[in-house]
Every structure is written in C-alpha cells, then in structure tokens.
N, C-alpha and C positions, 0 to 999 in steps of 0.2 A: 749153398752148394748142395742142394738136395740130390740124392743119388738118382732119383727118377729122371732128372734133367739130362743125364748123359748115358745111362745104361739103356740104350734102345738101338735098333738096327740102323736107323737113319744117321745117328751120330757115329756109331762104330764103323759102318761101311760107307762113310762119306767118300764121294768119288775123288780120286787123285788125277784122273784124266781130265775131268771138267770140274775143277774145284770151286764151284759157285753154287749158290742156293737162292731160289726165287728169281733167277735171271739166267739168260743165256751167256755163254762165254763172249759172244760178240757184243753184248751189252756192257762188258767190262773191258774196254779197248786196251788199256795198259797191260793187264794180265793176259789178254788174248794175244797181243803183239809179242809178249815175252815167251809164251808157251808155243807159239807158232814156229819159233826158231828151233830147229832140231837140236842144236848144241845146248841151248837153254833148257830144253825139255830133258835132255840127258843129264844135265847138271842137277836139275830139280829132282829127278828120280833117284840120283845118287844120294842126295841129302835125305830124301825120304827113307831110303833103305838104311842109311847110317843111323837115323833116329830110331827106326823100328827095331833094329838089331842091337842098338846101344842103349840110349837113355830110357826108351820105353819098353825095353825087354822086361820080362817078369822079374828077373833077379835084381836088376838095377833099380827099377821103380819101387819094388818092395823095400829095398834097402833105404832109398831116399825118403819114402813116405814114413817108414818106421823111425828114421832119424829125426825127421821134422816133428812128427806127432809126439815123440818122447819129450821134446823140448817145450812144445806149446800146450800140451794137454793140461798141465796144472794151472796155466793161466786161463785157458778156456773154461775150466771148471769154476774158477773164481770170478769170471767176468759176468757182471749182472746185465750187461747190455749186449750179450752175444745174440746173433741173429737166428741161431738154431739151438735146439735142445741138445743135451749131451748124447742122447740116444741117436739123434740124427747125425751128429758129429762122428760118433763111433761107427755108425753104419756107412758113412761116406769114406772112412779111412781104413776100415777092415771089413772082411767078409765078401760075399758074392756080389754085392752091389756097390763096391767101393771104387775109388779112383784107380786102385791097383788093378782091379778086374777090368775096368774100362780100358786102361792103357794097354794091358796085355792083349785084349781082344782087338783093339784098334791096330796095334802093331801087326798082329796076324793078318788082319784085313789088308793093310798096306802091302805086305809082302805077297799076299795072294793076288792083289791087283797088279803089282809089278810083274809077276810071273805070267799073268794072263789067265790064271786059274779062276779068278773072280772078275767079272765085268759089272760095273755099277753105272747105271744111268743117272745123270745129275738131275736134281729137282729144279728144272728151269721154270721160267715164268709161265710158259704154256701149260706146264703140269699143275700149276697152282691157281688156275682160274684166271687166265687173261692177264697175267703179269702183276696182279694185285694180291699181296699176301693177306691172309685172313686177319681181319681186325685192324688193318692198316688205315690210318686216318687220311681222308681225302681233303684236298684244299677246297675252300668255299667257291661256289659258282659265282663269279663276279657279275654275271649278267642278271642273276635273280636275287643275289644276296643271301641265298640259302645254302646250308651245308649239304654236301653230297652224302656224307656219312649219316645214316639214319640215327646213329647213336648220339650224334652231336646236336646240341640245342643252341640256337643263336642267343646272344645276350638279350636281356629284357628290353623291350622297346623295339626289337628288330624282328619279331616273330609274326608280324602282320597285324598286331593289335594296337600299335601306336603310330604316331605320325611319322612319315618318312620311312616306314618299315618295308621290307621286301625288296629293296632296290639298292644300287650302289650309291656312293656319295654323289650329290649333285654339285659338280665343280663349276657350274655356270652361274649360280646365284640367281636372284630375282632381278627386277628392273633396278639398275643402279645399286644393287646390293652385293654383299660379299658372298663367296661360295658357301653352300650348305655342306658341312663336313660330315654328313651322314646322320641318319636317324632323325632328321628334321631339327637337330639341335644347332643353335647358333649362339655366339657370344651375346651377353646382354647389351641391348641398345644398338646392335649391329645387324638388324634384320633387313636393312635396306629399304625400309618403309619411310613415310614422311616424318615419323617421330624418331628417326634414328639418332638424331642429335640430342634428344631429350631423355635418353636412358640413364640408368644409375651411374654408369661410368662417366657419361658426358657431363652430368650434373656435378659429379665430384671434381672433375678436372676444371670446370668453370669456376667453382668456389675457390679452389686453390689458386687459379689464375688471378681472380679478383683480389685475393689477399696479397699475393705477391706484388701486384700492380700498386695496391694501396701502400704497402710498405716502401716500395721504391719511390713513390711520389713523396711520401713523408720524409724520407732521407734526402731526396733532392731539394725539397723546400727548406729543410733544416740547413743544408749546405749553403743554399743561396742566402738565407738570412744571416748565417754566421759570416759569410764572405762580405756582405754589405756592412754588418756591424763592425767587422775588423777594419774595413776600408775607411769608415767614418772616423774611427778612433785614431788612425794614422794621420788623417788629414786634420 
C-alpha cells in the first residue's frame, strides 16, 4: 500500500461521469446500459454524495483509520513477513501522503464533479494509444507462432533455431502419420514413417504381449493335461 500509488491527480479526480479507465463506456456494455438510464444515474450520484459526505469525510475517515491502526500497529511491528517497512506503513496511515489525505481529496473531487464545478474527461482507450494499455501482454500470433509483445520470448525450440519453429502446430501429420503437435516434436515411434511400429513403445508392448501369450498357453496346456489325467483316473 505504498502512498505514491494513490496520491496522484488521476486517482483523486477519477471521473464519476464516465467511470472507466483504458476503455470507453460503450466498451463496458453492462455499466453503460445502467448509467444510460436517468433514474439509475440519479441513484448512482446519490450514493456517491452519501459516501463523499459520510464515510470518506475527513472527520470519519480519520477516526476509522486511527481506530484500525491503533489495533494493528503492534502486530505490524512484530511481523517479520510484512510487505512494507514501518516507515512506509506510517507514511501511508498518517501525514500528507496517507490514505486519510487521499480519501479527503477524493471526496472533495466527487462533490465538485457532482456540482459541475469540476469536469473530468475519462482516460479512454483512445487516450491510451489505440486501446492497448502500456505494458499489456499481447496474445501470440497464431499465423507466425511469434509473440506480438517484443518483451516476450518464445520457449526454446520455437524461436526459429529448431525444427518446426516459427509456425503453428501441424495438425495434418505426414503420410499415414499422426499430427505434429508443434515444434516438430512427436511421441516416440509415432512419426508416421515405415519404422513406426519398431519404436521403443512398440517393442515394449510386443514383449509384454508375447509374455502374456506364453503364460496363457502354459495355463491352457496345464488345464488340458490335468483334465485328461483326472478323466483316466475316473475310468
């Protein structure tokens, strides 16, 4: 909860008219449909005003933060796994860059926007460079097998240096062969070539099959001999 993450104009003056970031309101159809209705918009604004003059007022938020920090501070001090230093913790709970200061300024911004004194333009996708947020990961290009994000590196063997690299999985397979599942890799003994039946897996299954057949024949012969011997004894 570093203070620098919320004490800034963008967070304090976040638009209440178009409450979206990195997109247009039309790109959020449910929210857009709700706020297009005048009655819903009026109810929405009433709740905003209630929060700004109630829970997020300077008096109330100061009391709440003070109450909570008095309870948890001794435990924070003793916690060896805490995510922030005590200095950062205290900076975020008291002073000019605390959550109290943010809440107070945010409440003032909401009231100013409700009265029309402050007009805030939302940070839509067009404002942020064609709808893509900075640093956002892009999906791989399935036509080339390459990542669109220059910061992403494909796994080893798919960077153009190995067999089958640079392309999507070959789902057609070779002549009479199974599909190539990408990167030129195929199961042992399943390459669809003339030696497909002589792979390691094929040999293993053949040995097991012969052993089972041998055991079955031995049991069958034993049963026949026992039946013949028992028949002769009875006669």
